[in-house]
Each structure stands twice: as C-alpha cells, then as structure tokens.
N, C-alpha and C positions, 0 to 999 in steps of 0.2 A: 320505325317511327312513322306516324301517319298524322295528318291534320285532323282536327275534330270538326264537328259541324259548326261550332262557334267560330273557328277561324274562317271557314268557308263563308259564313254569314257576314263576318267583318269585311272580308275581301269583296264580297258581292255589294255590300253597302258602299264601300269606297268607290267601286266602279260606277255605281248608280249616281254617286255624287259628281261624277264627271260631267253630268248635264249642267251643273252650275257654272263651271268655268267656260263652257261652250256659250252659255247665255251671257255670262259676265266675264270677259277675258281677264279683267283685273284680279279675279279671285283664283286664277290658275296657279299662282305661286303657293297660296295657302293650301290648295288641294294637293299639290305635290309634297309640301311639307307634312301634311297630314298622312299621306301615303308612306313617306319616309319614316315617320314616327311609328306608324303601325308596323312597318317592316322591321324596324329595330326592335320593337317590343316582341314581335313574333320570333325574331332570331334569338333574342336573349332568353325567351321562354323555352325555345328549343334547346339551347345550350344547357340550361338549368336541369331540364328533365333528362337530358342525355348524360350529364355528369353525375346525376344522383345515384347513390348506391342501390342496387336492386334489393328488394325485400328478401329476407330469409324466411323460408316457409317450412313448417313441419306438419305432416299429416298423421293423425292417429286414428286408425280404423278399429271398429269393434272386433273383439276376438272371433265372433261369428255372427252371421246374419241368418235370420229366419225368413223363409219365403213369405212375402206379402206383409211382413212386419217391418216397421221403420227402425233402422239402426242409426245411432248418432255418430256422425263423423266430426272430428275436431281438427280445425286448422289453426295453427299457431303462426301469427304474422309478426315478424320482427323488423323494425325500421331503424337501421343504424345510421341514417343520414341526419343532417342538421335541420331538415325541413319536414314538415308533416307530409304524408303521402296519401293522396286521394286515389283509391284503387277500385277496380272492378274484378272480382274473383270468379273464375269458372273452374270448378273442380271437375276432374275428368271421370265422371261417374260412368258405370257400364251402360251399354245400349239398353234401352227399355226401362231403365231405372227412373223412379220418380223422386225428384229433389226440389221441393217447392220453394226453398229459400234461395236457390241459385238462379241467376248470378247475384252474388253479394256485392253491394257497393257501400263503401264507408271510408273513413279517414283513419290512418294509423299515425298517432302522434310521433314526433321526432324522438329518437333514442328510446323508444318504448316498444312493447309488444302487446298484442291483443289476441284474444282467442275467439274464434268463430265456430259455433256449433250449428250443424245443419243436418236434418234427418234425411236419410236415403232409404227408399223402399225398393227392393230388388224383386223382379218378377220371374226369374228363372233360377232353378236349383243348379247345384254344381259349382264350378269355379267361375268367378267373375273378376274382371280386371279393371281396377281404377287406373286410368292413364294419368299423364302429367297434368299439373295444375297450370292453367292459363291465367296470367295476370295482365291487366291493362292498367298502366299507371298514367295519370293525367298530369300535365305540366301545371305550374303554379297559377298561370292565367287561364288554364283550360283550353289552350289553343292547339295542343298536341297530346298525343297519347303514345306510350311506348309499350309494346307487347313483349313479354318474357315468358319462358317456360320453366317450370320448377319441378323438382323431384323426378323419380323414375316410376315406371309402372309397378303396381302392387296387386297381387292376386289374393282374393279372399274366398272363403268357402261359404256357400249359401245352403243352409240346411233346410229340411222340411220344417213346416210350422209345428213346433213341439209345444206350443202354448197349452193345448189341452192336457198334455202329459204333466206339465208343471202345475196346472190347476188341480189335476187329480192328486198329485203328490201333496199339495197343501191341504186339500180336503181330507186326504187319507190320514194325515197327521192328527186330525180332529175326529176321525172316524165318520166323516161326512161325505162319502162317495155318492150317496143318493141324490144330492142336488144336481149332479151331472146326468142323472138317469141310470146310473150303474146300481144294480140291485144285487145284494148278496143273499141268496136264498138259503134255506136250511140245508145243512149238509147231510147226505146219507152216511150211515155208519161206515160203509166200505171205503169212504173217501177220507176218513179221519185218522190221524196219528195221535197217540196220547202225548199231551204236552205237560200237564202238571195237575196237582190236586189243589182245590180251593174250597172255601166255605160255600155251603149250599145257598142258592139264590132262589127266590120265589119264581116259579115257572120252569125250573129245571126238570126235565123228564126223570121218571123213576129209574130208567135204564142208565142214567148218567151218574147216579149216586154210587159211591164206593162204600159198600156196607161194612167191609172189614175196617177201613180207616175210620168210618163213623163210629163203630163200636169201640175202637181204641180211644178215640178222643171224646166220646160221649156227646157228640154233636154231628149233625149231618154234613158230610163232605162229598163234594161232587168232583168228578173227573173233568178236566179241561182238555179240549182237543184242538188241534190245528190241522189245516189242510195238508194233504200229503205233499212232500217236497221232493226235489231232485227228479222231477218228471221232465220230459223233453217236448218242446214245442218247435215245430218247423214251419216256417212261412214259405210257401211255394208261390212266388210272385210272377204274375203275367206282365211282361214288359212289351208285348206285341202291340200292333197298331190299333187294336180295338180300345186300348186304354188311353188313347189320345183325346177321346171325346171330352168336351168341356161340360162341366156341370156347375152352375153357379159362378161362371167365369174362371173356374179353376179346373185343370185337367183331372179326370177321374183318377189317374195314377197318383196324383198328389194326395187325394183323399185316402187312397189305399195306404200310402206311406204314413199318413197321420194315424190311421188305425193300427198299423203295425207298431208304431212307437208307443201308443197308449197300451195296447195289450202286452207288449214286451215289458214295459215298465211294471205292469202289474204282475206278470209272470216272474220276473226277476225278483220282485219283492216277496213273492210266495216261495222262493227258493228253487224255482224251475230253471231249466236252461233253455236258451233260445238260439236257433240257427235260421239262416235265410238262404234260399235258393231261388235264382231267377231263371226264367225261360222266355221264349218268344223273341229271338234275335239277340239274346245275351245269355251267358252262362257263367254267372257269378255265384260264389258259394262262401258263406260265412260259417265257419265251423261253430259248434255249440259254445256259447259263452254263458257265464253264470255269475250272479251276484249283482248288487246295485251298482258297483263300479263298472259294470259292463255296458251301461247305457252310452257313454262316450264312444266305446268301440262300435256299437251298433249305429250310432249317428254318423261316425266317420265312414262306415261301410255304405250307408244308404244315401248320403247326401248327394252323390253324383249319379245315382241311378237315372237313366233316361229311357223313354220309350223308343221303339224302333219301328220300321216299316214292315217288319217280318210278321208272318202269321204265327198264331199260337199253336205250338206243337205239344199237345198234352201227352201223347204217348212217349215222345222222346224225353219230356220232363220227368215223367214217372220212372222211366228206365234209369235215368241218371240219378234221381234221388234214391232209388232202391240200392244203387251201387254205393252211394255215399253214406246213407243213414240206415244202419242195420238195427239199431235199438228201436224198440216199439215207441212210437211217438204220436202226438197229436199233430197231424199234417193239415195245415190250413191253406187251401188253395184259393188265392185271391184273383178274381178275374171278372169280366163282364160277359155273362153267359149269352150265347146266341142260339137260335133255334137249330141251326145247322151243326151245332157241336155234338149232338147226341151220339152219332155213329162212332165218333172217335173218343169222346169224353167218357161215356159210360163204361166201355171195356177197360179204359185206362184206370179209372178209379176203382173198378172191381179188383184189378191186379194190386193196386196200392193198398186197398182195404185188407188184403190178405195178410199184411204185415203190420199196418198202422191203423190208427183211428183217423178217419178222414172227415174234414169239415170243408164243404164247398161254400165259400163266401162270395156271393155274386152281387155286384153293384148294378142296380137298374137306373136308367136315366129318368130324371124328373121330366124332361121334355116329352117322353113317351106317355107318362101318366097324365100330363097336361092335355095331350092330344085326345085322351080317352074321356077326360072330365069336361073338356070345353064343349059348349053347345054346338050342335051340327046345324049350320045355317046356310051352307052352300054345297054344291057337288064336290068341290075340292076338299072341303072340311069333312064330308062324308067319307071320301076315299082315305083321308088321313086317319079318321077314326077306325075304319075297317083294318087298315094296315097296322095301326098301333095295337088294336085288339088281337089280331092274329099273332103279332110279335110277342105279346104278353102270354098268350095261350101256349105258344110253342115253348116258352121258358118254363111255364108251369108244368107242362108235360114232362120235360127233362128232369125238373126238380122232383116231381112225383116218382118218376122211375128210379132216380138215385135214392130217394127216401125208402122205397120198397126194398132196395138192395142193401140197406143198412148204412148208407152214406148220410152223414149229417149235412144239412143245408141251411143256408142263410141268404135271404134275398132282401136287400134294403137299399134305400136311396143314399146318395152320397152324403147328405146332411146328417143322416142318422146312422151311417155305416159304422163309425168308430165305436159308438156306445153299444150298438147292437152286437158287434163282434166281442166287445168286452163282456157283455152279459152272457153270450154263448160260452165264452171261456169259463166264466164262473159256474154256469150250469153244468158243464162237462166235469169240472173239478168236483162240484158238489155230488154228482152222480158216481164219482169214482170210476170213470170209464177209461181213463188213460192207462 
C-alpha cells in the first residue's frame, strides 16, 4: 500500500496553509479541523482499498508467436467487489518485447468482467517467458494504490516468421506463386512422372500426345505429367558465429530459417522428404519427414535454433552428414561464405558431391554491396570500397571454383534469399538432377 501523488499534493497543500494561522491565530482551529478531516478521509480511503477483493485475472496467450509479428494477448479482469475498480495493469511481457498498449489503465465495473486485448511483438526466437501480472489498484478517492501480483510464469514458443510460407500456400491454391517471384520453368522429360491422360490443349508439344489413346477415342489425348516425388532434401545449416551478422535489422540466421521453411513447404507439397542437420557449435539432426502434416514437426524442430560463438567446421559437418544420410539427396548448405573458407570448404564439398547433389546457398551482406556502390568521397571511404571489393572478389573466386567442380551455387542478399533458393529448388527438380 502506497500513497499516490494526489495524497502527497493534498498533504503539501495543507502544510502550506499553515501560513494562514501563523498570520491569523484565530484561524488555527479551522486549520486543525481541516487537517483532521483530510486525515479521516485518507484513512477511510485506505481502509476501503485495503478491504476490497483483489481482481481475478486470467491470461490467454496465442498458441504460438512468430518472430517480429504481433501476437494478441488477452487479459480477462473480473471484479467481484461491490465497488468499481480503477486499475493500472502491467503484463509481465518477456524482455525486449514490444507491447505498445501497456500499461493499460481503466475501470472494471463492480461485479463485472472486462477483456483487455494487447498486441505483443517478440524479438527473439526460442522460448520466452511471460512473468506475473502486476496490478495497481487505486482507492475510491485516489489517495492510495495497492499493488498485487497475479498468475504464474508462462512459457511460450517463438517460431521463425513463417508468413512467407503461408502467403505462398494461399497463392499456390490459386496457382499464383509468380507474384512472389517464384517461377516454375518448363520441366525436362527426365524429371517427370506420368500422372494421367487428358484432352489435348492448344500448345501441347507433339511428344506429349498419346497416339494410341488418341486413335481409340478418335480425338487427341495428351499425357499429363507431375514432378518426380519421394526425393530427399537435406538442409545443412551453419549456426556458427558468422551467421550472427544483422541484415535489415534481423540476424542473417533468421533469414536462413525463413528460406528453409519456404522451400520445405514446397518440397513437402511436391511429395519430397526433408531433413535438417546443423553444424558450427551445434549438432542437431531432424530425420527425414514427409507430407504436408510434417510442417509442424519442422517448425517445432527449428524454432529454438540459435547461433553460437563457434567457428564453422565444414569438414566435420560433411563427415557427420555422410554417416547419417546415405540415400542420394539434394544437400543445401546454407552459410555466409568467406574468402578464407576456400581451403577447407572446397575439399569438403568435393567429398560430399561424390554421393549427393550439392547446392551451396550463400547469403551476402547488403552492407558490403552498399560500400561498393556508395560514392568515394574521402580516404576512409576509398579504403572501405577497396576492402569490400576484395571481399566480394574472394567470394566470387570460391564460387567459380566450386562451379567448375560441379557444385551448384547460389549467392543472394538476405531480402531475396528465400525466393532465390525456392527458384533454385524448382530448377533442380525441372532438370531431374536429384
């Protein structure tokens, strides 16, 4: 129980009025009576707020939070007392969270309940803890406030931002992936499995016409194909310190996770199976999963992935993956390529390529590109330009070396990384290379 600023102001005003009986002694009695009245009112106000029944509070959290996306938290406030309760609510949101509505101030009518909705945006993946709810209840005259704590700590899961996956799913239902920049190119014959026969359509190639079926039905019949299914995709994810760099205010590693979710969603829809292996300070393995129902399994596996301070051990990662994945697969190595990686990375991917089809997906920093495109106006900017140009050139040399050895490569900025990786997946499927 604590006095409010209003009570302090009333007490200060009464003390300042002490100058009146000093100047006019005949008013001393009135001044004392005024003080007694204020004291009695403050005491009665204290008793009322002290005896009031505490609010009953219920908190309902979303089933899951997405990184950087607002989730709606619901607070149910029940007032079982005979007086309305003026309160200030502080929900125990996790550190670093953004909750623009808090603290919430309002009145809960007597013997009623109200619902308070407030959005919370979480800035870190993994598990986040909502602590106890702090309530400050004001007395009827506003001279006192009483602090109470409600509920217990609750843990929620913060998943990667899978909004692009949902958007793709909605577009795919209407066969409109192209607005996202995902392009389905014509499929090579070696990548297609027979699906069904259908009526001929203008533009169908002659090789697609089934002449036997056409002669039987006395009309042109075309064969319909679908992409090969039941192929294996393995994501080899770098969780080392290089992936901690920020790009657009978001760690590069989170951009990588978003790309994994998008491509996994498409692969699972195509009937392929997906597995995930981490390296660089962590050694986690998700065995192959298949079917559209596998997306929750993938989300629950990836949501608490975190980067470490360890270096990226490419040779060790390849050795561990070869021991776990014996079936020929498309292995997508997701990392941020450095110029000094060549001596270790090239031999490691050569070994991996002997059994699998390898795609090196490297994310380049937008800040480096900006350093190259920015005008050179001083000696320091000239040094920055030369360093950035050398950095980019070393990356290109490694990518060219890998390309000459038959390793597929992708080099894209964080903002375009997910779509570029999705297009690479479709290109590989279309070429029948897995």
